[in-house]
KEBA-310086 format. One record per residue: residue in one letter; x, y, z of N, C-alpha, C in turn. Coordinates in steps of 0.05 Angstrom, whole numbers, plus 5000, padded with zeros to 4 digits. Layout:
<nodes>
aXYZXYZXYZ...
</nodes>
This chain:
<nodes>
x501749765000500050005000501850255000x500950444984502550694982500950924993x502351105007501151355015503351545023x502651785028504551995033505851955061x508452005061509852015086510852305089x509852445108510552725111512352745135x514752855131516552895153516753185159x516853245185517253515193518653525219x519853745226521253765251519353855272x519153695293517253755315518853845339x517854055351519154145375518253975398x520053825409519353665432521353695455x522953905456525153945474524453835502x524853585508524253505535526953425548x528053605563530553565576529953435603x531153205608530753075634532753185654x531653325673533353435694532253325721x533353105730532152985753529452865745x527352925759524752815753523153005734x524353225727522853425711523953455683x522153395663523053435636522853725627x524853845611524754105597523954045569x524554155544524054025519525654095494x526253945457527754025433526353935408x527553905386526053885361526453615347x524253475342524453205330523153205303x524553075284523453035258522152755256x519452745251518152495244515652555229x514052355224511852365206509552545215x509152575241506652695251506452995250x508653135249508653415255506953585236x507453555210506053725191503053655191x502453405194499553325196498253475219x499553475242498453605265498353905262x500454025251500554315248498454425229x497454255211495454345192492654355205x492454245229489954265244489954515260x487654575273487654795292489554725315x491254915322493154855344491554855370x492054665388490554645412490754905429x488654965444488555195460490355165485x490855385498492555385522491555195544x488955215550487855045570488054745562x487554695537487754415528490554305532x492554465526495254375530495954345559x494954515576495454485605494354225616x491954155607490553925617491053675601x492253695577492853465561490653375542x488753555537486553485519487153555490x488753385478489553425450490453155439x490453135413491352885400494152825406x494652595419497352495424497352195424x499452075414499551785411500051655438x499251405439499651235462502451105461x503350995483505850845483505650605464x503350485463502950245446503350325417x502450565409502850655382505850675375x507450795393510250825388511650555387x510750365403511850095402511249965375x508750015365508049915338509850045317x510350305320511950445300514850345300x515950285323518650165325518749915308x516749735313516749485298516349525268x514549715261513949765233516349875218x517650075230519950205217522450025217x522749865237524949675238524749475215x522349375210521949185188522349325161x521449575159521749715133524649775127x526249825148529049885144530749645136x529649405140530949165131530949165100x528849265088528649275059530049525048x529949745063531149995054533050105076x535349985079537050045102538250325102x538050465079539150735078537050955075x534550885081532351075079532451255104x533351505100533751685123531051765135x528951775119526351845130525351635150x525751385143524951165162526651185187x529151265184530851285208529851505226x528951725215527851945231525451845247x523651705233521251605246521951415269x523751225263524551025283525951155307x527751345302529151485324527251635341x525251775329523351925344521651745361x520951505351519351315367521051215390x523551155386525251075408525351285429x525651535421525751755440523251775456x520951755443518351765457518051545478x519351315473519251095491521451105512x522951325512525051355532527651215526x527851105501530250955494532151145479x533151345494534651565482537351475469x538651275481541151185470540751065442x538650915439538050795412537551015392x536051215400535451445382538051585374x539851625393542351765388544051595369x544351335374545951165357544851165328x542251155325541051155299541651415283x541551645297542151895284545151915276x546851795292549651795285550151615260x548651405258548851225235547751375210x545551515214544451675192546351885182x547852015200549752215193551952095176x552751845181554751715165553751655137x551151585135549951515109549651765092x548551975104548052225089548752455107x551252535107552152745126551153025119x551053195140550553475136547553555135x545753375141542953445140542153595165x540553805161539553965183537953795202x536253625191534453465208536053275227x538253175217539852995233541053145257x542053385252543253535274541053615295x538753695285536553775303535653535320x535353305307534553065322536652975342x539152975333541252875350541553055374x541453325370541553505393539253465412x536853415401534553365418534853115435x535652895422535852645436538052655458x540252795452542352825473541352985496x539753195491538653355512536753185529x535053025516533252855530534652645547x537052575539538652385554540152515577x539752775580541052925602543753045595x544553015569547153115560546753385548x546053585565545153845555547153995539x549654015549551654175535552354045508x552553785507553153645482550853685463x548453675473546153705456545953985444x546654185459546554455450548454505426x550654365426552554385404551354295378x549754085379548453985354546154165346x544754275366542654465360543854715346x546054815357547455035344548354965316x549154715312549954625285547554625266x545254545276542854555260542154835252x542355015271541655295266543655415246x546155325247548255425229547555335200x546455095197545654995171543355155160x541455225178539055375170538755615189x540255825186540156045206537556205206x535956175186533356325185531056145193x531655935208529555735214527355855231x524955815222522555865238522456145251x523056345234522556615242524156695267x526256545273527956615296526856525323x524656385324523556305349524956065362x526955955348528455745361529955845385x530256105387531556225411530156155437x527456115435525956045459526755775469x526955585451527755315458530555315471x532355445456535155455466535355595493x533955815496534155965520532855825544x530855655540529755505562531855305572x533255185554535354995562537555145577x538355375566540455545579539455625607x536955705609535855785635535955565656x535155315647535255085665538155035674x540055045655542854995662543855205682x543055455678543855665696542655615724x540155525725538955475751540355245766x541155045751542654815763545354915773x546655085758549255185766549055345792x546855485797546455645821546255465846x545555215842545155035865546954785863x549354825855551354615854550454375838x549154425815548454205797545654095802x544354175823541654075829539654285819x537454185809535254355800533254405822x533254635833531454705855528954835842x526654715848524154805836522154875858x520555085852520455255828523155395824x523755445799526355565792526355865797x528655985794528856275798529156365826x529456175845529756245873532556345878x532756555893535356675899535356835924x537357005927537557165952535657395952x534757495928532957715927530157625932x528457825938525657755944524157655920x524457795897522957715873524357485859x522757315846523857095830525057195804x527257085797528457135771527356915753x524856945744523556725730524256715700x522956535685523556505657522856755641x520656895648519957135635522157355639x523157365663525357555669527857485653x528457225651530757135636530457215606x528057175595527657245567527757545563x526957705583527257995581530158075579x531857935595534657995594535957915567x534957695556535857615529535357825508x532957955511532158165492533058445502x534658455524535658705535533358895541x531358795556529058945562528658965593x530359085607530159115636529058855648x526858875663525758635676523058555664x521858715647519258665636519458585606x518558355600518658255572516558395555x517358495532515458625514513258445504x511158565494508758415485509458215463x510758305442511358125420513157905428x515157975444517057765453515657565472x513857675488512357495507510657305490x509257405470507557235454509157015440x511457095429513256895416514156675436x514756765460515656575480513356385488x510956495492508656335499508156125477x508156205452507756025430509955805430x512355885436514555695437514155485458x513455565482513055375504510655195499x508455315488506155155480506854945460x508655015441509554825421511154595434x512754655454514254455468512454265483x510354385495508354215509506854035490x506254145466504653985447506153745437x508753775432510353555421512353435440x512353525465514153415485512453295508x513153365532511653275555509953505565x507453495558505653715566505453745596x505953525611505753535640508353585654x510453675639513053735651512853975670x513653945695513654175713515254415703x517554355689519254565678517654725657x516354595639514854735618512454875630x511054745648508654875660509555115676x511755105690512755335705513455565686x514855495664515655695644513155835632x511055675626508555785616507255965636x507155885661505956045682507456305685x510056295684511756535686511056745664x510656635640510056815617507256925618x505356775629502556865629501857045653x503257025674502357165699503157455698x502357595719503057875725501658085707x501758045681500558245664498658115644x496458245639494558145620495658155592x495657925579496557905551494057985534x494258195518491858295504490258095489x491557905475489957715459489757445472x490457425497489957185513488657285539x485957295539484557395563484857185585x484457275609484557095632487256955635x489357095628492056965629492856895657x491857055677492456985705491156725713x488756665704487456415710488956185697x489856225673491356015659494055975673x495356185682497856165697497455995722x495256055736494655905761494355615755x492955545733492555265726495255135719x496955275705499555165697501255105722x501255285741502755235766501555005782x498854995783497554775798498254505785x498254495758498954245745501854175751x503654375752506354315760506554205788x504854305806504854205833503953905834x501953845818500953565818503153375807x504853465790506853295777509553315792x509653425815512053445831511853255855x513853085857513852895879514653015906x516353215905517253345929515153525941x514453495966512353655979512953955979x515454015985516254295986515954425958x516754275938516454385910513554425903x511854225910508954255904507854495919x508654535944507654765959508555025946x510955035936511955275922510355335898x509555135883507955185859505155275867x504055175888501355265897501455555905x503755635917504055915925504156095900x505556005879505656155854502856165841x501355955843498555955832496856155846x497156165872495556365888496356645881x498956695877499956955870498957045843x498556855825497656925798494757025798x493256985819490457065821490057325836x492157465843491857705860490157925847x489957925820488458135807485458055804x484757815813481957715810480657705838x479157915845477957925871475857715875x474557625854472357435856473257145855x475857085852476756815849478556735872x478456485879480256365899481656125886x483856045899485255815889483555565890x481755555910479955325913478055295889x476955525880475055515858476555435832x478955545828480455485804481255185804x481955085828482854805829480454615825x478154695834475754525830475154505800x475354725786474854725757476954565742x479454605751481754465738481454165741x480554065764480253775768478153675748x475953825744473953735725475053735696x476653935690477853955663479853725658x481353655679483253435676481753165672x479553125687478052875683476852855655x475953085645474853095618477053035597x479353145601481653095583482452805583x482652685607483452405609481552225594x478952275597476952115584477052145553x477552385545477652445516480052305503x482452325516484852205505484651905506x483351795527483051505529481551395505x479651545495478151455471480051435447x481851625444483751615422485551375425x486551325449488451105453487050835450x484550815457483050565453482750505423x482350715408482150685379484750595367x486950705376489650615367490050325374x489250245398489649965406488049775388x485649855380484049695363485349665335x486449875325487749865299490249685300x491749715322494149545325493449255326x491349185341490448915343489548795317x488348955300487448855274489648835253x491948965258494148965239493749175217x495649185199495349385178496849645185x496349845169497750105171496350285191x497450295215496150455236496550755231x498750825219499151105212496951205193x496451055172494451135153491651145165x490950955183488350955196488051195214x490151255229490051485247489651745231x491151775210490952015194488252045180x487151825171484551835158482351925177x482551855202480451925222480952195234x483452255241483952495257485152735242x486252685219487452915204485753015182x483552875175481452985158482553095132x484552955120485653035094486753315094x487853405117489253665118487453885127x484753835129482954045139482854045169x482454275180482454305209480054165221x480553995241478353875256477554065279x474954065286474154235309475554155334x476354345350477654285375475654185395x476454005413474553905434473554145450x470954135457469854365473471154375500x471554615510472754655536470954825553x470254725577468354875594469654915621x469055145633469955205660467855365674x465455255679463155405688463555535715x465155415733465355525760467155765762x468755825741470556055742469856275723x467956225705467256415685469456445664x471256245663473456255644472556185616x471055955614469855875589471755875566x470755965543472255955519474856115520x474856325537477256495538479656355549x479256125563481455975573482455775552x481055755530481855565510482855715485x484255935490485156095468487155945450x486755955425488655845406490556065397x493156025400495056235392494456315363x494356575359493756675332496056615313x495456545288497456495268496256525240x497756585220496656595193495856325183x494256325161493656065148496155935139x496355675142498855535137499055435108x501155525094501855385069502955115076x503354955056504054675061506454635079x508454815077510954775092511354975114x509155105124509455295146509155155172x510655245192510455135219510255375238x508055515238507655745254506455665281x507355795302506255745329507755525344x509755395332511355195346514055305350x515355195370518155265375519855055361x520955125338522354935322525155025316x526854845307529654915301530154975272x528354905253529054945226526754935207x527154955181525054955162523754685160x521454675148519954425146520754285121x521054035123521653865099519253695094x518153715070515953535063516953345041x516653095045517552905025515152715018x515052624994513052424986514652164982x513751964996514951704993512751484991x513451264982511651034982512550835002x510650695015511350505035509550265032x510650025034509049785032507849715058
</nodes>
């Protein structure tokens, strides 16, 4: 059976720092298909209510691509797919080895450097990974409208935080001798040489970047959730209403995903601080709504994963079946409805980052390292 195989670089920068993942950019089949749909809203990404594959799917893809590579051992597109699946399953060393092999077969590809840097970062080899990310940017210096700086700067920010505490990552981050936190928004302001307040355009670009990392990395990463909360809090973002409520949710989710009690308490304090401008809201009311939203998201995603399991059990091309149902031949599918009746947040909490209509090779709204590559291939 023949069908299109579309490869694109996906931002998944998930840096493992202790128990907390940060995130980088992966090339595999799914990205362009996903990007052509409506990008999930902020609340959906915080709660996990968006299309994402199950572990069983990635296990199937490992088997499928491994078999295909036996017939086409130098197919670099299959290597990208297989390496990305290994990475999603936490088998970072296998992903790294495969990209090094791909580099020997066809050296100098941007996608290889982007993937290799990402997989090294995910394996905890941050400094080594950044070298390959820089190499990817050198190959394509105009990649993705310059927003790759968000990805790189988040990694740099995490490394700086670890250095402040003798190699340990103390969370929430930005803790120091001064009263105010030197958070990720403050870090980005310094990158742009903007005193302590990040400008509107720069803030929007950073928000889109972090949302992209959540979409294709670990949406429940405390590092990413903290970074998102830092960017949303304090000041109302004109085209994202209720940003304080969203910031509170992001910090609460970070607290739920933190094993350390002191860390969880710190995130709850940040969530409460994000609501200081809302006289009619309490942390209790936000948390009650969030719990309902999380349960709704879990049920929604479970339906997707059950469908994948049924396709895998029947055999055949699971990629093609998934795309036929969920990607709607490139047309945007309606986003799942999001409700938050107890807070009055409603649709305003489900804001989709604004972006222009996408031509076939555009990747707007994601934090990516380079241009999009679309290839047409046949696969049996």
